[in-house]
C-alpha positions as CSV (number, residue, x, y, z in Angstrom):
1,M,68.8,75.5,12.9
2,A,65.1,75.1,13.0
3,L,63.6,73.6,16.1
4,R,60.9,70.9,15.2
5,L,58.4,70.4,18.0
6,P,55.3,68.2,18.2
7,P,51.9,69.8,17.4
8,T,51.0,70.0,21.1
9,T,53.0,70.0,24.3
10,A,51.2,66.8,25.3
11,A,52.4,64.9,22.3
12,L,55.4,63.2,23.8
13,L,56.4,59.6,23.7
14,A,57.4,58.1,27.1
15,A,58.9,54.7,27.5
16,A,60.2,52.6,30.3
17,L,64.0,52.2,30.9
18,W,64.7,48.6,31.5
19,G,66.3,47.3,34.6
20,Q,65.2,50.0,37.0
21,A,63.6,49.4,40.4
22,S,60.9,52.0,39.6
23,A,59.5,53.2,36.3
24,Q,61.7,55.8,34.6
25,T,60.4,57.5,31.6
26,V,62.0,59.4,28.7
27,G,60.2,61.6,26.1
28,L,61.3,63.2,22.9
29,A,60.2,66.8,23.0
30,G,62.0,67.9,19.8
31,V,64.9,67.7,17.5
32,M,67.4,70.5,17.0
33,G,70.0,69.8,14.4
34,Q,72.1,66.9,15.8
35,R,70.6,67.3,19.3
36,A,67.6,65.6,20.8
37,L,65.5,67.4,23.4
38,L,64.9,64.6,26.0
39,M,62.5,64.8,28.9
40,V,63.4,62.3,31.7
41,D,60.7,61.6,34.3
42,G,58.7,64.6,33.1
43,G,61.5,67.1,33.8
44,T,62.7,70.1,31.8
45,P,63.8,69.2,28.2
46,R,67.5,68.6,28.0
47,S,69.5,69.0,24.8
48,V,71.7,65.9,24.2
49,A,74.0,65.6,21.2
50,V,74.3,62.4,19.1
51,G,76.9,60.2,20.9
52,D,76.4,61.9,24.3
53,S,74.5,60.5,27.3
54,Y,72.2,62.0,29.9
55,Q,71.1,60.1,33.0
56,G,72.2,56.8,31.4
57,I,70.4,57.5,28.1
58,K,72.7,57.7,25.1
59,V,71.5,59.4,21.8
60,V,72.7,57.0,19.1
61,A,71.2,58.6,16.0
62,L,68.6,61.1,14.9
63,R,66.4,60.4,11.8
64,G,63.9,63.1,11.0
65,D,61.4,63.3,13.8
66,Q,62.7,60.3,15.7
67,A,65.7,59.5,17.9
68,D,67.4,56.1,18.4
69,L,68.6,55.7,22.0
70,E,70.6,53.2,23.9
71,I,69.5,52.5,27.5
72,G,71.1,49.8,29.6
73,G,72.5,48.1,26.5
74,K,69.2,48.0,24.8
75,R,67.9,50.1,21.8
76,L,64.8,52.2,21.9
77,T,63.3,54.5,19.2
78,L,61.3,57.6,20.3
79,R,59.2,59.6,17.9
80,M,57.7,63.1,18.2
81,G,54.0,63.6,17.8
82,E,52.9,60.5,19.6
83,S,50.8,60.4,22.8
84,P,52.7,59.5,25.9
85,A,53.1,55.8,26.6
86,S,55.0,54.5,29.6
87,V,55.8,50.9,30.5
88,G,56.2,50.5,34.3
89,A,59.0,48.5,35.9
90,R,58.5,44.8,35.7
91,G,58.8,43.5,39.3
92,T,57.4,40.4,40.9
93,A,53.9,41.3,39.9
94,G,55.0,41.8,36.2
95,T,52.6,44.8,35.8
96,T,52.8,47.0,32.7
97,R,51.5,50.5,32.4
98,I,50.6,52.7,29.5
99,V,50.2,56.4,30.3
100,L,48.2,58.5,27.8
101,T,47.6,62.3,27.8
102,S,44.6,63.9,26.2
103,D,44.8,66.3,23.3
104,S,43.2,69.8,23.2
105,R,39.8,68.2,22.4
106,G,40.0,65.8,25.4
107,H,40.7,62.7,23.2
108,F,43.3,60.1,24.2
109,I,45.2,59.4,21.0
110,S,48.3,57.3,20.6
111,Q,50.4,56.0,17.8
112,G,50.8,52.2,17.7
113,R,50.8,49.2,15.5
114,I,48.4,46.5,14.3
115,N,50.1,43.4,12.8
116,G,53.3,45.5,12.7
117,K,51.8,48.3,10.7
118,L,51.9,51.8,12.1
119,M,48.7,53.7,12.8
120,Q,46.9,56.1,15.1
121,F,44.6,54.9,17.8
122,M,41.9,56.8,19.7
123,V,40.6,55.5,23.0
124,D,36.8,54.8,22.7
125,T,35.3,53.4,25.9
126,G,31.9,53.2,24.1
127,A,33.2,50.7,21.5
128,T,32.9,47.0,22.3
129,T,35.8,46.0,20.1
130,L,38.6,47.7,18.1
131,A,37.1,49.3,15.0
132,I,39.1,49.8,11.8
133,S,37.9,51.5,8.6
134,A,38.0,49.5,5.4
135,P,40.7,51.6,3.7
136,E,43.0,51.2,6.8
137,A,42.3,47.4,6.8
138,E,43.3,47.3,3.2
139,R,46.5,49.3,3.8
140,M,47.4,46.7,6.5
141,G,46.7,43.8,4.2
142,I,43.9,42.4,6.2
143,A,41.6,40.2,4.1
144,Y,38.6,41.5,6.0
145,R,36.0,40.4,3.4
146,N,36.9,36.8,4.4
147,G,35.9,37.7,7.9
148,Q,32.5,37.2,9.5
149,P,29.8,39.6,8.2
150,V,28.1,41.7,10.8
151,N,25.3,44.2,10.7
152,M,26.0,47.6,12.2
153,S,23.7,50.4,13.2
154,T,24.9,53.8,11.9
155,A,23.4,57.3,11.6
156,N,22.5,56.5,8.0
157,G,20.9,53.1,8.8
158,V,22.2,49.6,8.9
159,A,25.6,48.9,7.3
160,Q,27.6,45.8,6.9
161,G,30.9,45.3,8.6
162,W,33.3,42.3,9.0
163,R,34.6,40.7,12.2
164,V,38.3,39.8,11.9
165,Q,41.1,38.4,14.2
166,L,44.2,40.5,14.6
167,D,47.6,39.0,15.1
168,T,49.0,41.7,17.3
169,V,48.0,45.1,18.7
170,R,50.7,47.3,20.2
171,V,50.4,50.5,22.1
172,G,53.7,51.9,23.4
173,D,55.7,48.8,24.6
174,V,52.6,46.8,25.4
175,E,51.5,44.2,22.8
176,L,48.5,42.0,22.9
177,S,47.8,39.1,20.6
178,G,44.7,37.5,19.1
179,L,42.3,40.5,19.6
180,E,39.1,40.8,17.6
181,A,38.2,43.8,15.5
182,V,35.4,45.0,13.3
183,V,36.2,46.5,10.0
184,V,33.6,49.2,9.1
185,P,32.8,50.5,5.6
186,M,32.6,54.2,6.7
187,P,35.9,56.3,7.0
188,L,37.4,56.7,10.4
189,P,40.1,59.2,11.3
190,Y,41.6,56.8,13.8
191,V,41.5,53.1,14.8
192,L,39.1,53.0,17.7
193,L,40.7,51.3,20.7
194,G,37.7,49.5,22.1
195,N,36.9,47.6,25.3
196,N,38.3,44.3,24.2
197,F,41.8,46.0,24.5
198,L,41.0,48.4,27.3
199,G,39.4,45.6,29.4
200,R,42.8,43.9,29.7
201,F,43.9,46.9,31.9
202,Q,42.9,48.6,35.1
203,M,42.0,52.1,34.0
204,T,42.4,55.3,36.0
205,R,42.0,58.9,34.9
206,S,43.2,62.0,36.6
207,N,42.7,65.4,34.8
208,E,44.4,65.1,31.4
209,Q,46.1,61.7,32.0
210,M,44.8,58.2,31.6
211,V,46.8,55.3,33.1
212,L,46.2,51.7,31.8
213,E,47.8,49.1,34.1
214,R,47.9,45.6,32.8
215,R,45.9,43.1,34.8
216,P,47.9,40.1,36.2
């Protein structure tokens, strides 16, 4: 059986386990036949067969590069190839954390969703708002040409973009509503995660890890 692993060792998805006093994380490091390679709290990958459990985490099903898990009676889907994202335990303060790990180029990239549509984000602290390429906006069904026209300075001069309102932006298990974005005419390899999203969090960075903790 072939072992399918993410492109980089940093490309793991971590998610909170509900009902714990402190944040517990689980990552999908790979899929081997009918077994998932789970990493709990950053530990050594553990091979867990479909139907079996490890530290309270039951592997319900494997579908290609993703695993359906059951944790404390709730379902969770993990996918390979996504940047780490961790949601901290919700206590009296109700804080929520996202943990991102940089890729080999030092970029913080994470898979997420806009208006329920899957896409890749890249953290850009130099961007005022989220920035989406026109082709991606069309794929998401955003009627951006009905948005507010804006002029943008680019390397090739001034270009026209469109300011739009997004229903939801989700990274890991954290979802924000009503964020503004700018749709740009030039192609972008990622949706740029700008400061109108990042500003909702307290940001700390240590070596290859960036932690975003939701402000109260």
